Each structure stands twice: as structure tokens, then as C-alpha cells.
MOPAC internal coordinates of N, CA, C and O (Angstrom, degrees):
PM7 1SCF
backbone

  N    0.0000 0     0.00 0     0.00 0    0    0    0
  C    1.4679 1     0.00 0     0.00 0    1    0    0
  C    1.5373 1   110.00 1     0.00 0    2    1    0
  O    1.2310 1   118.32 1   151.32 1    3    2    1
  N    1.3215 1   120.80 1   -28.68 1    3    2    1
  C    1.4730 1   123.95 1  -178.31 1    5    3    2
  C    1.5264 1   109.65 1   -62.31 1    6    5    3
  O    1.2310 1   119.04 1   137.27 1    7    6    5
  N    1.3363 1   119.44 1   -42.73 1    7    6    5
  C    1.4378 1   122.49 1  -178.24 1    9    7    6
  C    1.5025 1   110.65 1   -65.90 1   10    9    7
  O    1.2310 1   119.83 1   138.73 1   11   10    9
  N    1.3115 1   117.93 1   -41.27 1   11   10    9
  C    1.4779 1   120.89 1   175.75 1   13   11   10
  C    1.5168 1   112.22 1   -63.21 1   14   13   11
  O    1.2310 1   121.03 1   142.31 1   15   14   13
  N    1.3227 1   115.64 1   -37.69 1   15   14   13
  C    1.4864 1   121.42 1   176.19 1   17   15   14
  C    1.5395 1   110.09 1   -58.42 1   18   17   15
  O    1.2310 1   120.26 1   133.08 1   19   18   17
  N    1.3153 1   117.11 1   -46.92 1   19   18   17
  C    1.4491 1   119.49 1  -178.40 1   21   19   18
  C    1.5480 1   111.04 1   -66.30 1   22   21   19
  O    1.2310 1   119.83 1   144.69 1   23   22   21
  N    1.3136 1   117.92 1   -35.31 1   23   22   21
  C    1.4612 1   122.11 1   179.05 1   25   23   22
  C    1.5333 1   107.73 1   -64.42 1   26   25   23
  O    1.2310 1   119.55 1   133.35 1   27   26   25
  N    1.3336 1   118.47 1   -46.65 1   27   26   25
  C    1.4491 1   122.28 1  -179.35 1   29   27   26
  C    1.5237 1   110.15 1   -62.47 1   30   29   27
  O    1.2310 1   119.93 1   133.42 1   31   30   29
  N    1.3262 1   117.74 1   -46.58 1   31   30   29
  C    1.4504 1   121.95 1   178.88 1   33   31   30
  C    1.5048 1   110.96 1   -59.75 1   34   33   31
  O    1.2310 1   121.18 1   132.43 1   35   34   33
  N    1.3811 1   115.35 1   -47.57 1   35   34   33
  C    1.4286 1   120.44 1   177.96 1   37   35   34
  C    1.5305 1   114.80 1   -58.43 1   38   37   35
  O    1.2310 1   121.26 1   137.82 1   39   38   37
  N    1.3290 1   115.19 1   -42.18 1   39   38   37
  C    1.4571 1   120.40 1  -178.75 1   41   39   38
  C    1.5817 1   109.40 1   -65.17 1   42   41   39
  O    1.2310 1   121.03 1   133.39 1   43   42   41
  N    1.3115 1   115.64 1   -46.61 1   43   42   41
  C    1.4577 1   119.08 1  -177.19 1   45   43   42
  C    1.5338 1   109.00 1   -66.75 1   46   45   43
  O    1.2310 1   121.18 1   133.93 1   47   46   45
  N    1.3553 1   115.34 1   -46.07 1   47   46   45
  C    1.4757 1   117.57 1  -178.27 1   49   47   46
  C    1.5162 1   112.35 1   -65.04 1   50   49   47
  O    1.2310 1   120.74 1   140.99 1   51   50   49
  N    1.3280 1   116.20 1   -39.01 1   51   50   49
  C    1.4807 1   120.40 1   176.85 1   53   51   50
  C    1.4785 1   112.46 1   -63.51 1   54   53   51
  O    1.2310 1   121.07 1   138.40 1   55   54   53
  N    1.3178 1   115.57 1   -41.60 1   55   54   53
  C    1.4772 1   120.23 1   179.99 1   57   55   54
  C    1.5663 1   109.67 1   -64.20 1   58   57   55
  O    1.2310 1   121.72 1   133.64 1   59   58   57
  N    1.3268 1   114.32 1   -46.36 1   59   58   57
  C    1.4673 1   117.10 1  -179.47 1   61   59   58
  C    1.5652 1   111.33 1   -66.04 1   62   61   59
  O    1.2310 1   120.84 1   144.08 1   63   62   61
  N    1.3134 1   116.00 1   -35.92 1   63   62   61
  C    1.4568 1   117.92 1   176.34 1   65   63   62
  C    1.5058 1   110.68 1   -63.69 1   66   65   63
  O    1.2310 1   120.18 1   141.36 1   67   66   65
  N    1.2832 1   117.27 1   -38.64 1   67   66   65
  C    1.4779 1   121.16 1   176.40 1   69   67   66
  C    1.5309 1   113.54 1   -63.31 1   70   69   67
  O    1.2310 1   121.13 1   150.09 1   71   70   69
  N    1.3326 1   115.45 1   -29.91 1   71   70   69
  C    1.4632 1   119.90 1   179.30 1   73   71   70
  C    1.5414 1   109.91 1   -79.49 1   74   73   71
  O    1.2310 1   120.76 1   146.97 1   75   74   73
  N    1.3017 1   116.16 1   -33.03 1   75   74   73
  C    1.4882 1   120.61 1   178.80 1   77   75   74
  C    1.5305 1   111.27 1   -77.36 1   78   77   75
  O    1.2310 1   121.01 1   137.47 1   79   78   77
  N    1.3117 1   115.67 1   -42.53 1   79   78   77
  C    1.4849 1   122.24 1  -179.82 1   81   79   78
  C    1.5127 1   110.81 1  -113.12 1   82   81   79
  O    1.2310 1   119.79 1  -105.27 1   83   82   81
  N    1.3356 1   118.01 1    74.73 1   83   82   81
  C    1.4726 1   119.57 1  -175.99 1   85   83   82
  C    1.5142 1   111.06 1   -62.03 1   86   85   83
  O    1.2310 1   121.63 1   -26.98 1   87   86   85
  N    1.2815 1   114.49 1   153.02 1   87   86   85
  C    1.4584 1   122.45 1   179.44 1   89   87   86
  C    1.5214 1   107.00 1   177.91 1   90   89   87
  O    1.2310 1   122.30 1    13.28 1   91   90   89
  N    1.3535 1   113.19 1  -166.72 1   91   90   89
  C    1.4653 1   116.34 1   177.39 1   93   91   90
  C    1.5203 1   111.25 1   -63.49 1   94   93   91
  O    1.2310 1   120.47 1   -43.35 1   95   94   93
  N    1.3250 1   116.70 1   136.65 1   95   94   93
  C    1.4341 1   122.63 1  -179.78 1   97   95   94
  C    1.5065 1   109.77 1   -72.04 1   98   97   95
  O    1.2310 1   120.97 1   -39.11 1   99   98   97
  N    1.3517 1   115.74 1   140.89 1   99   98   97
  C    1.4531 1   120.49 1  -179.06 1  101   99   98
  C    1.5237 1   111.34 1  -115.82 1  102  101   99
  O    1.2310 1   119.88 1   174.74 1  103  102  101
  N    1.3507 1   117.84 1    -5.26 1  103  102  101
  C    1.4133 1   120.37 1   177.27 1  105  103  102
  C    1.5394 1   112.97 1   101.15 1  106  105  103
  O    1.2310 1   121.50 1    -9.40 1  107  106  105
  N    1.3075 1   114.74 1   170.60 1  107  106  105
  C    1.4529 1   121.72 1  -174.43 1  109  107  106
  C    1.5323 1   111.61 1   -66.98 1  110  109  107
  O    1.2310 1   119.97 1   138.67 1  111  110  109
  N    1.3427 1   117.67 1   -41.33 1  111  110  109
  C    1.4505 1   120.66 1  -179.57 1  113  111  110
  C    1.5292 1   111.12 1   -62.78 1  114  113  111
  O    1.2310 1   119.80 1   137.13 1  115  114  113
  N    1.3200 1   117.98 1   -42.87 1  115  114  113
  C    1.4672 1   121.53 1   178.51 1  117  115  114
  C    1.5202 1   109.93 1   -67.41 1  118  117  115
  O    1.2310 1   119.28 1   145.30 1  119  118  117
  N    1.3624 1   118.98 1   -34.70 1  119  118  117
  C    1.4496 1   120.20 1   176.46 1  121  119  118
  C    1.5694 1   109.64 1   -63.51 1  122  121  119
  O    1.2310 1   121.38 1   137.76 1  123  122  121
  N    1.3232 1   114.96 1   -42.24 1  123  122  121
  C    1.5016 1   117.04 1   178.77 1  125  123  122
  C    1.5282 1   109.87 1   -62.71 1  126  125  123
  O    1.2310 1   120.32 1   134.57 1  127  126  125
  N    1.3078 1   116.99 1   -45.43 1  127  126  125
  C    1.4436 1   119.37 1   179.84 1  129  127  126
  C    1.5238 1   113.86 1   -61.17 1  130  129  127
  O    1.2310 1   120.53 1   136.42 1  131  130  129
  N    1.3519 1   116.59 1   -43.58 1  131  130  129
  C    1.4339 1   120.83 1   178.39 1  133  131  130
  C    1.5448 1   109.97 1   -65.29 1  134  133  131
  O    1.2310 1   120.94 1   140.83 1  135  134  133
  N    1.3263 1   115.81 1   -39.17 1  135  134  133
  C    1.4807 1   118.53 1   176.38 1  137  135  134
  C    1.5247 1   113.41 1   -64.52 1  138  137  135
  O    1.2310 1   120.12 1   138.13 1  139  138  137
  N    1.3209 1   117.38 1   -41.87 1  139  138  137
  C    1.4790 1   120.74 1  -179.66 1  141  139  138
  C    1.4996 1   110.42 1   -69.66 1  142  141  139
  O    1.2310 1   118.84 1   136.63 1  143  142  141
  N    1.3118 1   119.81 1   -43.37 1  143  142  141
  C    1.4550 1   123.15 1   174.85 1  145  143  142
  C    1.5111 1   111.68 1   -64.60 1  146  145  143
  O    1.2310 1   121.06 1   144.43 1  147  146  145
  N    1.3254 1   115.59 1   -35.57 1  147  146  145
  C    1.4628 1   120.42 1   175.35 1  149  147  146
  C    1.5292 1   111.43 1   -65.30 1  150  149  147
  O    1.2310 1   120.25 1   141.48 1  151  150  149
  N    1.3108 1   117.13 1   -38.52 1  151  150  149
  C    1.4820 1   120.62 1   178.49 1  153  151  150
  C    1.5113 1   109.36 1   -64.94 1  154  153  151
  O    1.2310 1   119.92 1   139.67 1  155  154  153
  N    1.3160 1   117.77 1   -40.33 1  155  154  153
  C    1.4884 1   120.16 1   176.93 1  157  155  154
  C    1.5197 1   110.44 1   -66.53 1  158  157  155
  O    1.2310 1   119.91 1   132.12 1  159  158  157
  N    1.3244 1   117.78 1   -47.88 1  159  158  157
  C    1.4263 1   119.26 1   179.42 1  161  159  158
  C    1.5307 1   113.30 1   -63.41 1  162  161  159
  O    1.2310 1   121.34 1   133.75 1  163  162  161
  N    1.3132 1   115.04 1   -46.25 1  163  162  161
  C    1.4711 1   121.55 1   177.58 1  165  163  162
  C    1.5162 1   112.45 1   -59.70 1  166  165  163
  O    1.2310 1   120.18 1   138.51 1  167  166  165
  N    1.3372 1   117.27 1   -41.49 1  167  166  165
  C    1.4412 1   121.03 1   178.08 1  169  167  166
  C    1.5131 1   111.98 1   -65.49 1  170  169  167
  O    1.2310 1   120.95 1   140.63 1  171  170  169
  N    1.3173 1   115.78 1   -39.37 1  171  170  169
  C    1.4762 1   119.55 1   177.93 1  173  171  170
  C    1.5363 1   110.89 1   -67.04 1  174  173  171
  O    1.2310 1   119.78 1   138.72 1  175  174  173
  N    1.3382 1   118.03 1   -41.28 1  175  174  173
  C    1.4732 1   121.21 1   177.97 1  177  175  174
  C    1.5348 1   110.00 1   -65.44 1  178  177  175
  O    1.2310 1   120.37 1   137.09 1  179  178  177
  N    1.3075 1   116.90 1   -42.91 1  179  178  177
  C    1.4840 1   118.36 1  -177.51 1  181  179  178
  C    1.5372 1   109.67 1   -65.11 1  182  181  179
  O    1.2310 1   121.22 1   138.48 1  183  182  181
  N    1.3582 1   115.27 1   -41.52 1  183  182  181
  C    1.4669 1   115.85 1   179.57 1  185  183  182
  C    1.5241 1   112.38 1   -68.26 1  186  185  183
  O    1.2310 1   120.54 1   148.97 1  187  186  185
  N    1.3650 1   116.57 1   -31.03 1  187  186  185
  C    1.4382 1   121.75 1   177.27 1  189  187  186
  C    1.5332 1   111.04 1   -64.53 1  190  189  187
  O    1.2310 1   120.18 1   144.80 1  191  190  189
  N    1.3096 1   117.26 1   -35.20 1  191  190  189
  C    1.4741 1   122.24 1   178.38 1  193  191  190
  C    1.5332 1   111.60 1   -88.95 1  194  193  191
  O    1.2310 1   119.61 1  -173.24 1  195  194  193
  N    1.3416 1   118.35 1     6.76 1  195  194  193
  C    1.4388 1   120.59 1   173.60 1  197  195  194
  C    1.4910 1   114.66 1    84.48 1  198  197  195
  O    1.2310 1   118.92 1  -170.93 1  199  198  197
  N    1.3502 1   119.66 1     9.07 1  199  198  197
  C    1.4516 1   121.63 1   175.73 1  201  199  198
  C    1.5348 1   110.59 1   -86.23 1  202  201  199
  O    1.2310 1   120.89 1   -43.80 1  203  202  201
  N    1.2998 1   115.90 1   136.20 1  203  202  201
  C    1.4383 1   120.78 1  -175.26 1  205  203  202
  C    1.5438 1   110.87 1   -85.25 1  206  205  203
  O    1.2310 1   121.79 1   -28.00 1  207  206  205
  N    1.3070 1   114.18 1   152.00 1  207  206  205
  C    1.4955 1   119.46 1   173.03 1  209  207  206
  C    1.4922 1   109.45 1   -88.84 1  210  209  207
  O    1.2310 1   120.92 1     1.83 1  211  210  209
  N    1.2604 1   115.84 1  -178.17 1  211  210  209
  C    1.4668 1   121.98 1   178.68 1  213  211  210
  C    1.5036 1   114.51 1    90.53 1  214  213  211
  O    1.2310 1   120.37 1  -155.95 1  215  214  213
  N    1.3246 1   116.90 1    24.05 1  215  214  213
  C    1.4466 1   121.60 1  -178.43 1  217  215  214
  C    1.5293 1   112.12 1   -83.24 1  218  217  215
  O    1.2310 1   118.61 1  -179.19 1  219  218  217
  N    1.2547 1   120.26 1     0.81 1  219  218  217
  C    1.4615 1   120.69 1   179.23 1  221  219  218
  C    1.5270 1   112.16 1   101.36 1  222  221  219
  O    1.2310 1   122.38 1     7.00 1  223  222  221
  N    1.3347 1   113.05 1  -173.00 1  223  222  221
  C    1.4489 1   121.06 1  -176.04 1  225  223  222
  C    1.5604 1   112.83 1   -59.19 1  226  225  223
  O    1.2310 1   120.38 1   127.87 1  227  226  225
  N    1.3195 1   116.87 1   -52.13 1  227  226  225
  C    1.4219 1   120.76 1  -175.56 1  229  227  226
  C    1.4942 1   113.35 1   -65.55 1  230  229  227
  O    1.2310 1   120.30 1   140.49 1  231  230  229
  N    1.3267 1   117.04 1   -39.51 1  231  230  229
  C    1.4388 1   123.06 1   175.29 1  233  231  230
  C    1.5338 1   111.33 1   -60.99 1  234  233  231
  O    1.2310 1   121.08 1   139.67 1  235  234  233
  N    1.3151 1   115.53 1   -40.33 1  235  234  233
  C    1.4805 1   120.40 1   179.85 1  237  235  234
  C    1.5294 1   108.46 1   -67.71 1  238  237  235
  O    1.2310 1   118.73 1   137.10 1  239  238  237
  N    1.2945 1   120.03 1   -42.90 1  239  238  237
  C    1.4380 1   122.54 1   177.68 1  241  239  238
  C    1.5631 1   110.43 1   -62.00 1  242  241  239
  O    1.2310 1   120.85 1   135.29 1  243  242  241
  N    1.3253 1   115.97 1   -44.71 1  243  242  241
  C    1.4547 1   121.65 1   179.41 1  245  243  242
  C    1.5418 1   111.80 1   -58.10 1  246  245  243
  O    1.2310 1   121.10 1   131.82 1  247  246  245
  N    1.3536 1   115.50 1   -48.18 1  247  246  245
  C    1.4428 1   119.84 1   178.56 1  249  247  246
  C    1.5211 1   112.57 1   -65.14 1  250  249  247
  O    1.2310 1   119.94 1   140.92 1  251  250  249
  N    1.3265 1   117.72 1   -39.08 1  251  250  249
  C    1.4529 1   122.11 1   178.03 1  253  251  250
  C    1.5350 1   110.50 1   -67.04 1  254  253  251
  O    1.2310 1   119.00 1   143.51 1  255  254  253
  N    1.3145 1   119.51 1   -36.49 1  255  254  253
  C    1.4527 1   119.50 1   176.96 1  257  255  254
  C    1.4854 1   111.86 1   -68.88 1  258  257  255
  O    1.2310 1   119.46 1   139.29 1  259  258  257
  N    1.3214 1   118.64 1   -40.71 1  259  258  257
  C    1.4704 1   122.46 1   179.05 1  261  259  258
  C    1.5597 1   107.80 1   -60.16 1  262  261  259
  O    1.2310 1   120.52 1   132.48 1  263  262  261
  N    1.3392 1   116.62 1   -47.52 1  263  262  261
  C    1.4423 1   119.70 1   177.61 1  265  263  262
  C    1.5295 1   112.93 1   -64.37 1  266  265  263
  O    1.2310 1   119.63 1   141.79 1  267  266  265
  N    1.3328 1   118.31 1   -38.21 1  267  266  265
  C    1.4293 1   121.37 1   178.43 1  269  267  266
  C    1.5095 1   113.14 1   -64.84 1  270  269  267
  O    1.2310 1   120.84 1   138.98 1  271  270  269
  N    1.3161 1   116.00 1   -41.02 1  271  270  269
  C    1.4767 1   122.04 1   177.74 1  273  271  270
  C    1.5354 1   109.53 1   -62.50 1  274  273  271
  O    1.2310 1   120.50 1   133.89 1  275  274  273
  N    1.3459 1   116.65 1   -46.11 1  275  274  273
  C    1.4300 1   120.69 1  -178.97 1  277  275  274
  C    1.5678 1   109.96 1   -66.23 1  278  277  275
  O    1.2310 1   119.82 1   138.88 1  279  278  277
  N    1.3131 1   117.95 1   -41.12 1  279  278  277
  C    1.4551 1   119.79 1   177.60 1  281  279  278
  C    1.5293 1   112.02 1   -63.67 1  282  281  279
  O    1.2310 1   120.57 1   137.33 1  283  282  281
  N    1.3215 1   116.52 1   -42.67 1  283  282  281
  C    1.4684 1   121.15 1   177.81 1  285  283  282
  C    1.5326 1   110.44 1   -61.66 1  286  285  283
  O    1.2310 1   120.41 1   136.15 1  287  286  285
  N    1.3117 1   116.83 1   -43.85 1  287  286  285
  C    1.4711 1   120.97 1   179.70 1  289  287  286
  C    1.5184 1   111.10 1   -60.79 1  290  289  287
  O    1.2310 1   121.17 1   133.27 1  291  290  289
  N    1.3850 1   115.37 1   -46.73 1  291  290  289
  C    1.4662 1   119.67 1  -177.50 1  293  291  290
  C    1.5348 1   109.00 1   -66.91 1  294  293  291
  O    1.2310 1   119.26 1   139.56 1  295  294  293
  N    1.3262 1   119.02 1   -40.44 1  295  294  293
  C    1.4389 1   122.59 1   179.36 1  297  295  294
  C    1.5014 1   110.78 1   -62.44 1  298  297  295
  O    1.2310 1   119.92 1   135.42 1  299  298  297
  N    1.3116 1   117.75 1   -44.58 1  299  298  297
  C    1.4626 1   120.53 1   178.85 1  301  299  298
  C    1.5284 1   112.58 1   -63.76 1  302  301  299
  O    1.2310 1   120.64 1   141.26 1  303  302  301
  N    1.3305 1   116.37 1   -38.74 1  303  302  301
  C    1.4962 1   120.92 1   176.59 1  305  303  302
  C    1.5160 1   109.62 1   -62.89 1  306  305  303
  O    1.2310 1   120.55 1   133.39 1  307  306  305
  N    1.3140 1   116.55 1   -46.61 1  307  306  305
  C    1.4752 1   119.15 1  -179.41 1  309  307  306
  C    1.5077 1   113.50 1   -67.34 1  310  309  307
  O    1.2310 1   120.56 1   138.93 1  311  310  309
  N    1.3621 1   116.53 1   -41.07 1  311  310  309
  C    1.4478 1   121.53 1   177.90 1  313  311  310
  C    1.5233 1   111.23 1   -67.26 1  314  313  311
  O    1.2310 1   120.35 1   143.44 1  315  314  313
  N    1.3039 1   116.95 1   -36.56 1  315  314  313
  C    1.4958 1   118.04 1   178.24 1  317  315  314
  C    1.4920 1   113.25 1   -69.34 1  318  317  315
  O    1.2310 1   120.29 1   150.65 1  319  318  317
  N    1.3443 1   117.04 1   -29.35 1  319  318  317
  C    1.4556 1   121.04 1   178.96 1  321  319  318
  C    1.5259 1   110.58 1   -69.85 1  322  321  319
  O    1.2310 1   119.74 1   147.76 1  323  322  321
  N    1.3442 1   118.10 1   -32.24 1  323  322  321
  C    1.4483 1   120.76 1  -177.37 1  325  323  322
  C    1.5413 1   112.75 1   -82.22 1  326  325  323
  O    1.2310 1   121.27 1   157.80 1  327  326  325
  N    1.3529 1   115.19 1   -22.20 1  327  326  325
  C    1.4658 1   118.94 1  -176.16 1  329  327  326
  C    1.5129 1   112.27 1   -75.63 1  330  329  327
  O    1.2310 1   120.10 1   180.00 1  331  330  329

């Protein structure tokens, strides 16, 4: 059940990140990947700032979206520099 939970969180967070940071669509799989990486990055940032995890489903989505937005922003900055 844990793996399915991460897929659902990744999908929702990736979709929300795409709505906040519009751009060329990459598909459902890329949305899940951005959401999952965003959850990891957001969780790391929250723990760095001393905020605890375990806030439930909506907190997890919120943290994943924050991480996804930051990752998307950084990726676009790095990709724009190379172009």
C-alpha cells in the first residue's frame, strides 16, 4: 500500500505543480516523477527548517507541491542557461 500511496501523492503533486508552473506538458509519468522528487525535496527542506513531517495527506501534498515547484524552477533556470 505504501508504494501506491507514493504514486497517488506524486500524481497529485505533479499535477498541481503543472498548474502552478505552466509550461510544455510532459505527460502523466513525468508529473508523477516531478511530484515524487518534489516530495523528497520538500521533505528535506521542511526538516531543514525544523518543521516535522507526519501532518497527514494534505500536508504531504502541500510539501510535495512546494518541492515540485522549486525543482521545476531550478530545472528551467539550468535548462535555460544551456540553451
